[in-house]
Legacy VTK file of the C-alpha trace (Angstrom):
# vtk DataFile Version 3.0
C-alpha trace
ASCII
DATASET POLYDATA
POINTS 307 float
11.906 -22.880 -29.841
8.273 -23.818 -29.985
5.585 -25.046 -32.325
2.233 -23.929 -33.494
-0.537 -26.086 -34.837
-0.782 -25.500 -38.604
-4.168 -25.199 -40.251
-3.880 -28.785 -41.483
-4.240 -29.972 -37.905
-7.079 -27.690 -36.812
-9.653 -30.406 -37.313
-7.654 -32.892 -35.302
-7.905 -30.624 -32.280
-11.526 -29.594 -32.773
-12.724 -32.116 -30.207
-10.031 -30.870 -27.853
-11.342 -27.335 -28.174
-14.898 -28.483 -27.493
-13.728 -30.386 -24.434
-11.789 -27.406 -23.126
-14.789 -25.163 -23.602
-17.232 -27.573 -22.004
-15.370 -28.879 -18.962
-12.599 -26.332 -18.664
-14.237 -23.089 -19.671
-12.782 -21.336 -16.656
-9.362 -21.625 -18.256
-10.544 -19.283 -21.000
-11.872 -16.638 -18.662
-9.962 -13.421 -18.092
-7.180 -13.676 -15.540
-8.797 -12.971 -12.214
-11.828 -15.091 -12.980
-12.003 -18.441 -11.226
-9.638 -21.023 -12.699
-10.179 -24.737 -12.922
-10.620 -26.470 -9.610
-7.678 -28.833 -10.086
-4.465 -26.890 -9.453
-1.677 -26.935 -11.995
1.271 -29.132 -11.048
4.542 -27.321 -10.403
8.203 -28.254 -10.192
10.924 -26.498 -8.272
13.654 -24.550 -10.055
16.687 -26.385 -8.620
18.885 -23.333 -8.038
16.328 -21.611 -5.801
13.415 -23.932 -5.036
10.937 -21.508 -6.623
7.874 -23.390 -7.900
7.170 -23.092 -11.627
3.955 -24.343 -13.272
4.858 -27.274 -15.499
3.187 -26.026 -18.704
3.996 -22.679 -20.272
3.698 -20.903 -23.621
6.188 -20.723 -26.470
6.033 -17.995 -29.098
8.292 -19.046 -31.995
6.688 -18.670 -35.452
3.437 -17.476 -33.877
3.548 -13.710 -33.535
5.892 -12.783 -36.372
4.013 -9.582 -37.205
3.017 -6.896 -34.729
-0.532 -6.345 -35.956
-4.039 -6.396 -34.533
-4.556 -10.091 -35.247
-1.346 -11.094 -33.472
-2.096 -8.862 -30.513
-5.626 -10.205 -30.186
-4.455 -13.817 -30.335
-1.625 -13.210 -27.869
-3.961 -11.481 -25.434
-6.478 -14.339 -25.537
-3.796 -17.002 -25.117
-2.161 -15.163 -22.215
-5.505 -14.820 -20.465
-6.100 -18.559 -20.912
-2.601 -19.294 -19.612
-3.067 -17.234 -16.479
-6.668 -18.268 -15.830
-5.591 -21.890 -16.069
-2.791 -21.459 -13.532
0.182 -21.032 -15.896
2.764 -18.254 -15.751
5.703 -19.073 -18.053
6.030 -17.269 -21.405
9.104 -17.943 -23.528
10.192 -15.773 -26.460
13.383 -14.561 -28.173
14.897 -11.546 -29.860
14.797 -13.453 -33.170
11.171 -14.613 -33.028
9.901 -12.040 -35.496
7.858 -9.404 -33.657
6.941 -11.730 -30.774
8.652 -9.584 -28.134
6.881 -6.463 -29.419
3.496 -8.225 -29.518
3.928 -9.407 -25.937
5.064 -5.954 -24.870
1.925 -4.479 -26.399
-0.534 -6.824 -24.669
1.099 -7.529 -21.308
-0.198 -4.841 -18.978
1.652 -4.059 -15.736
-0.971 -6.085 -13.863
-0.436 -9.095 -16.120
3.338 -8.711 -16.002
3.344 -9.184 -12.242
1.690 -12.586 -12.738
3.941 -13.874 -15.519
7.321 -15.586 -15.599
8.852 -13.944 -18.693
11.793 -15.557 -20.482
13.594 -14.348 -23.584
16.769 -15.206 -25.477
19.708 -13.307 -26.943
21.919 -14.506 -29.773
25.012 -13.138 -28.030
25.973 -11.496 -24.719
25.381 -8.146 -26.388
24.160 -5.115 -24.429
22.490 -3.561 -27.466
20.492 -6.717 -28.168
19.446 -6.886 -24.521
18.369 -3.241 -24.565
16.269 -3.880 -27.671
14.555 -6.894 -26.093
13.754 -4.996 -22.900
12.351 -2.097 -24.912
10.193 -4.365 -27.066
8.899 -6.279 -24.045
8.429 -2.995 -22.144
10.094 -4.346 -19.023
13.115 -3.361 -16.969
13.620 -6.853 -15.566
13.257 -10.390 -16.878
12.641 -13.590 -15.013
14.909 -15.629 -17.299
17.533 -14.481 -19.804
18.935 -17.208 -22.062
21.832 -17.429 -24.505
20.246 -18.826 -27.649
21.688 -21.627 -29.790
24.938 -22.255 -27.929
27.516 -23.636 -30.367
30.864 -22.917 -28.696
31.894 -25.382 -25.960
34.062 -22.611 -24.469
31.147 -20.190 -24.208
31.230 -18.088 -21.043
28.123 -16.890 -19.223
30.024 -14.195 -17.301
28.132 -11.317 -18.944
24.798 -12.964 -18.281
25.756 -13.422 -14.648
26.713 -9.745 -14.419
23.279 -8.842 -15.732
21.784 -11.168 -13.160
23.857 -9.530 -10.416
22.691 -6.104 -11.618
19.044 -7.153 -11.364
18.288 -7.276 -15.081
17.202 -10.914 -14.773
16.535 -13.398 -11.993
17.845 -16.488 -13.799
20.224 -17.251 -16.683
20.105 -20.124 -19.132
21.331 -21.663 -22.374
19.407 -23.157 -25.305
19.650 -25.139 -28.498
17.352 -27.267 -30.636
20.109 -28.639 -32.872
21.695 -32.006 -32.141
24.956 -30.783 -33.638
25.167 -28.352 -30.700
24.702 -30.988 -28.003
28.445 -31.411 -27.397
28.743 -27.659 -26.826
25.683 -27.710 -24.553
27.189 -30.546 -22.527
30.450 -28.659 -22.063
28.825 -25.352 -21.098
26.215 -27.026 -18.907
28.833 -28.940 -16.943
31.208 -25.995 -16.532
28.885 -22.990 -16.164
25.963 -24.706 -14.386
23.296 -22.251 -15.602
19.942 -21.960 -13.860
18.098 -23.219 -16.972
18.634 -25.368 -20.043
16.170 -25.252 -22.942
16.418 -28.099 -25.440
14.333 -29.926 -28.035
12.660 -33.024 -26.596
9.610 -35.001 -27.633
8.347 -38.566 -27.467
9.876 -39.262 -30.892
13.035 -37.202 -30.303
14.665 -38.461 -27.131
18.374 -37.775 -27.662
18.322 -35.016 -25.029
16.880 -37.525 -22.558
20.048 -39.601 -22.877
22.712 -36.907 -23.208
21.603 -33.704 -21.535
18.857 -34.272 -18.968
20.936 -36.473 -16.630
23.701 -33.862 -16.611
21.166 -31.079 -16.007
19.836 -32.985 -12.986
23.391 -33.523 -11.726
24.324 -29.824 -11.864
20.889 -28.739 -10.600
19.751 -26.976 -13.772
16.067 -26.550 -14.602
14.977 -27.921 -17.984
12.496 -26.390 -20.435
11.527 -28.598 -23.358
11.106 -26.937 -26.738
9.356 -28.541 -29.713
7.415 -30.979 -27.487
5.273 -32.125 -30.412
8.294 -32.948 -32.586
7.657 -30.112 -35.052
4.127 -31.545 -35.321
5.350 -34.984 -36.446
3.483 -36.553 -33.538
0.150 -35.023 -34.500
0.604 -36.143 -38.085
1.344 -39.684 -36.892
-1.887 -39.964 -34.877
-4.200 -38.086 -37.201
-7.538 -39.879 -37.258
-6.521 -42.298 -34.509
-8.346 -42.529 -31.160
-6.511 -41.936 -27.924
-5.691 -45.339 -26.362
-7.910 -46.300 -23.446
-4.889 -46.677 -21.154
-4.123 -42.942 -21.492
-6.786 -42.526 -18.793
-4.362 -44.166 -16.343
-2.433 -40.876 -16.276
-5.395 -38.584 -16.954
-4.610 -37.653 -20.567
-7.784 -36.623 -22.393
-6.255 -35.469 -25.701
-3.281 -36.265 -27.921
-1.674 -32.974 -26.937
-1.845 -33.920 -23.260
-0.589 -37.427 -24.064
2.555 -36.041 -25.713
3.168 -33.410 -23.028
2.582 -35.803 -20.137
5.216 -38.118 -21.608
7.772 -35.329 -21.129
6.503 -34.263 -17.723
6.737 -37.867 -16.557
10.506 -37.374 -16.677
11.408 -35.764 -13.312
14.331 -33.906 -14.906
11.881 -31.793 -16.936
10.832 -28.628 -15.136
8.309 -27.350 -17.694
7.158 -27.818 -21.274
6.601 -24.810 -23.537
4.350 -25.749 -26.477
3.619 -22.857 -28.778
0.095 -21.874 -29.691
-1.886 -18.904 -30.896
-5.213 -20.469 -29.906
-6.717 -20.005 -26.432
-8.578 -23.348 -26.505
-5.350 -25.151 -27.354
-3.632 -23.309 -24.510
-6.321 -24.523 -22.123
-5.944 -28.080 -23.378
-2.135 -27.965 -23.072
-2.445 -26.861 -19.463
-4.397 -30.043 -18.786
-1.132 -31.962 -19.151
-0.083 -30.536 -15.784
-3.213 -31.728 -14.012
-3.906 -35.120 -12.547
-1.504 -38.053 -12.706
1.696 -38.245 -14.731
2.922 -41.456 -16.373
5.437 -43.529 -14.438
8.506 -45.175 -15.993
6.623 -48.264 -17.149
3.827 -46.195 -18.674
6.360 -43.969 -20.445
7.974 -47.058 -21.984
4.557 -48.157 -23.191
4.016 -44.709 -24.711
7.319 -44.952 -26.592
6.437 -48.420 -27.893
3.044 -47.129 -29.009
4.537 -44.153 -30.853
7.305 -46.206 -32.469
4.681 -48.630 -33.796
2.660 -45.908 -35.553
LINES 1 308
307 0 1 2 3 4 5 6 7 8 9 10 11 12 13 14 15 16 17 18 19 20 21 22 23 24 25 26 27 28 29 30 31 32 33 34 35 36 37 38 39 40 41 42 43 44 45 46 47 48 49 50 51 52 53 54 55 56 57 58 59 60 61 62 63 64 65 66 67 68 69 70 71 72 73 74 75 76 77 78 79 80 81 82 83 84 85 86 87 88 89 90 91 92 93 94 95 96 97 98 99 100 101 102 103 104 105 106 107 108 109 110 111 112 113 114 115 116 117 118 119 120 121 122 123 124 125 126 127 128 129 130 131 132 133 134 135 136 137 138 139 140 141 142 143 144 145 146 147 148 149 150 151 152 153 154 155 156 157 158 159 160 161 162 163 164 165 166 167 168 169 170 171 172 173 174 175 176 177 178 179 180 181 182 183 184 185 186 187 188 189 190 191 192 193 194 195 196 197 198 199 200 201 202 203 204 205 206 207 208 209 210 211 212 213 214 215 216 217 218 219 220 221 222 223 224 225 226 227 228 229 230 231 232 233 234 235 236 237 238 239 240 241 242 243 244 245 246 247 248 249 250 251 252 253 254 255 256 257 258 259 260 261 262 263 264 265 266 267 268 269 270 271 272 273 274 275 276 277 278 279 280 281 282 283 284 285 286 287 288 289 290 291 292 293 294 295 296 297 298 299 300 301 302 303 304 305 306
């Protein structure tokens, strides 16, 4: 799951957009144009060692209708993602028309540059076939079982699809705390390649319960809802970024919140949702420069809890 920035918060990111356009304009150029000079930080997928850029794109609640406006926005955001050094795009069979919108705008040339992840509600061949048809691909990078609720859930069918070449990695997801016990059980027993879970600076339950286990079983972690369903932006509306954010190279509130997550070494990548290319460019900045250390992350928590 991912977030978009509602219209109420457009003004709060206006300065971010100006900054991205003035000092990071290359991130908004078509893929193939020169990207920003500072390379995007990556983390290794534990099961293989493959490097994955640490900021990607989520698509929940963003491209619910397959129309010209959605396609135009998706195309611009994908170009910004790729030009800025990102590759990861996360979607799901239940995210409205998001799969179809992506399938319409991702050309074969773009597809070769992307790390495409989607989710199924069940290990159902018909649902998989529909997702592949909508995305216009024969093979996925990551196939995830969405909203795991059964602690006895098997990933055997997903592994068969992986063996057959339908996907390169398999994973499990949930953004509901009531499912954490099931996630813990499946994560420990099945040891999937990826776990996707809700995690933000004001929602740290996964940090205590799931991320240590993921590190133990060598499972990559994607963090959904990294802005706390936009609670964090509401909390800092009208407030200046603290001077000490420069210690870990955060130049916007979005980067501040994302860098908090990336400062946890168990997190492989964050997947904030956006339909705005300038916001995509700004989000990518979270994976450039320094990341906060443990002491700085504690200070960030104290700051947020005091808001």
